C-alpha distance (Angstrom), angle and dihedral (degrees) to the residues before:
residue distance angle dihedral
X1 . . .
X2 3.78 . .
X3 3.77 119.8 .
X4 3.85 91.5 -125.9
X5 3.83 89.3 57.6
X6 3.80 91.6 59.6
X7 3.76 98.2 47.6
X8 3.85 96.9 70.3
X9 3.89 96.7 52.4
X10 3.83 92.9 43.7
X11 3.83 91.3 49.0
X12 3.81 90.2 48.8
X13 3.84 91.5 52.2
X14 3.77 92.6 46.8
X15 3.80 92.4 49.2
X16 3.83 91.0 48.7
X17 3.86 94.0 50.2
X18 3.83 112.9 101.8
X19 3.74 118.8 -118.5
X20 3.85 94.6 -140.5
X21 3.75 138.0 1.0
X22 3.81 123.8 -143.3
X23 3.76 118.7 -165.4
X24 3.76 101.5 -163.9
X25 3.78 116.4 -5.7
X26 3.71 114.4 67.5
X27 3.80 112.8 -140.5
X28 3.77 103.8 -145.4
X29 3.78 94.7 174.5
X30 3.77 88.7 -125.3
X31 3.87 95.7 97.6
X32 3.83 136.3 -89.1
X33 3.81 94.9 -67.3
X34 3.84 92.7 62.1
X35 3.80 90.0 37.5
X36 3.79 89.3 59.7
X37 3.82 91.9 48.2
X38 3.75 91.2 49.8
X39 3.80 91.1 48.1
X40 3.82 89.5 60.7
X41 3.77 94.7 42.7
X42 3.84 90.4 52.5
X43 3.81 94.4 47.8
X44 3.80 106.9 87.3
X45 3.78 94.7 -170.7
X46 3.76 92.7 56.0
X47 3.82 95.2 41.4
X48 3.81 98.1 46.6
X49 3.78 93.2 53.3
X50 3.80 91.4 45.1
X51 3.77 91.0 54.1
X52 3.78 91.0 44.8
X53 3.81 92.8 51.8
X54 3.80 89.9 48.9
X55 3.83 92.2 47.5
X56 3.77 91.7 51.1
X57 3.82 91.4 47.8
X58 3.81 89.4 49.7
X59 3.73 92.5 51.0
X60 3.84 91.0 53.2
X61 3.76 93.5 52.8
X62 3.82 144.0 -105.2
X63 3.84 97.3 -52.1
X64 3.80 92.0 50.4
X65 3.79 89.3 46.9
X66 3.84 92.7 52.4
X67 3.85 94.2 45.3
X68 3.84 94.0 44.0
X69 3.83 95.4 47.8
X70 3.80 90.2 49.0
X71 3.85 96.9 44.5
X72 3.77 92.8 43.3
X73 3.80 95.2 50.9
X74 3.85 95.5 44.3
X75 3.80 93.2 46.5
X76 3.80 90.8 48.2
X77 3.79 91.2 51.4
X78 3.83 95.9 46.5
X79 3.83 94.2 44.4
X80 3.77 89.9 44.6
X81 3.76 89.8 55.9
X82 3.81 90.0 51.0
X83 3.82 89.8 45.6
X84 3.79 92.0 54.1
X85 3.79 88.5 59.1
X86 3.78 96.6 50.2
X87 3.82 115.1 109.6
X88 3.77 93.7 -139.5
X89 3.84 135.9 21.5
X90 3.87 108.1 -104.3
X91 3.76 114.4 -126.8
X92 3.81 102.6 -126.9
X93 3.80 98.6 143.1
X94 3.82 95.1 134.0
X95 3.83 92.3 49.0
X96 3.79 89.9 45.7
X97 3.84 92.8 55.2
X98 3.78 93.6 41.6
X99 3.84 91.6 51.5
X100 3.83 93.4 59.4
X101 3.80 92.9 38.3
X102 3.82 91.2 56.2
X103 3.84 90.8 47.5
X104 3.83 88.2 50.6
X105 3.81 92.0 51.2
X106 3.81 90.1 51.0
X107 3.81 89.7 53.2
X108 3.77 94.2 45.0
X109 3.78 92.2 53.3
X110 3.80 92.6 40.7
X111 3.85 88.1 -129.9
X112 3.77 115.4 -153.8
X113 3.84 106.0 -126.4
X114 3.77 130.2 156.5
X115 3.82 117.5 -104.1
X116 3.82 89.7 -109.2
X117 3.80 92.7 52.6
X118 3.83 91.2 50.1
X119 3.87 90.0 47.8
X120 3.79 89.8 49.2
X121 3.86 90.2 52.9
X122 3.76 89.6 48.7
X123 3.81 91.7 49.4
X124 3.88 90.9 50.6
X125 3.72 90.7 49.1
X126 3.76 92.0 47.7
X127 3.83 92.1 48.3
X128 3.85 91.9 51.9
X129 3.74 97.7 44.5
X130 3.81 94.3 37.5
X131 3.81 88.4 55.7
X132 3.79 92.3 49.4
X133 3.81 92.9 43.6
X134 3.79 92.3 48.5
X135 3.78 93.7 49.0
X136 3.89 91.2 47.7
X137 3.82 89.0 51.1
X138 3.89 89.6 48.5
X139 3.81 90.7 50.3
X140 3.80 89.1 55.1
X141 3.82 88.6 48.6
X142 3.84 90.7 -120.4
X143 3.76 122.5 172.5
X144 3.83 118.7 -104.8
X145 3.82 89.2 -108.4
X146 3.80 86.8 68.1
X147 3.76 87.5 67.1
X148 3.76 90.7 49.2
X149 3.79 88.9 53.7
X150 3.75 89.4 52.4
X151 3.80 93.4 48.1
X152 3.75 95.6 47.5
X153 3.78 88.4 50.1
X154 3.74 88.3 52.8
X155 3.76 90.9 52.3
X156 3.81 95.1 47.9
X157 3.87 94.2 47.1
X158 3.79 94.3 45.3
X159 3.80 93.7 43.7
X160 3.79 95.0 49.4
X161 3.81 95.4 42.6
X162 3.78 94.9 48.5
X163 3.80 92.5 43.6
X164 3.87 90.4 51.7
X165 3.81 90.3 52.6
X166 3.77 101.4 42.2
X167 3.87 97.5 74.7
X168 3.79 93.1 45.1
X169 3.79 108.7 116.9
X170 3.80 104.1 146.3
X171 3.82 112.9 102.9
X172 3.87 97.3 -128.9
X173 3.84 90.6 51.9
X174 3.76 92.9 49.8
X175 3.78 89.5 48.8
X176 3.77 89.1 52.6
X177 3.83 90.4 55.0
X178 3.80 89.0 49.4
X179 3.82 90.3 50.3
X180 3.82 88.0 52.9
X181 3.84 87.0 54.5
X182 3.82 89.4 51.0
X183 3.81 91.4 53.4
X184 3.83 88.6 52.3
X185 3.77 88.0 52.6
X186 3.80 90.5 49.7
X187 3.78 92.2 51.7
X188 3.80 89.3 48.6
X189 3.75 92.1 52.0
X190 3.71 90.9 48.7
X191 3.80 90.8 51.3
X192 3.81 91.0 48.0
X193 3.82 89.2 52.9
X194 3.76 90.7 51.7
X195 3.82 90.6 49.0
X196 3.80 89.9 50.2
X197 3.83 90.6 52.1
X198 3.81 90.9 45.6
X199 3.84 93.0 -115.6
X200 3.82 99.6 119.5
């Protein structure tokens, strides 16, 4: 084989090879704040539970929405600060999946809970996932502003989702919210199946 025939395939392989691989933290090139925001947006387990908590809060009304968004955001921030100081990332995968699956079930059944109970569930979810998020950011040696990016993204998503659901009174629209909760449950069950099979 001629040497000139080898150059083109070798060049194509070298150009296609990535320069660096990042397991968790997405490097956007925009700085640690946006890297933290993207880390949350590209973490389905964190995102699905966040949406489920906000949907549940919105179904329960404006007071539940305000309390839940506040409790969720504050607990995410405080637990994230603790997580950034942990020496190792805790392996709480099962608990993480169960947490958003349970929130999805509560949304799917339109469970009647008091605003304080919904806020407490949001705070627990925020504490668990804030801890995991903070420890993952610390493992990537991310700056503290990356956590701030994650927390502000949590605030915006929870606030917008709950605010969109609070005024919903029409039956078909409430059913659509409940269907969204059932999809979250389906994803959670799929992830649990993968965990049981050792895939995830």
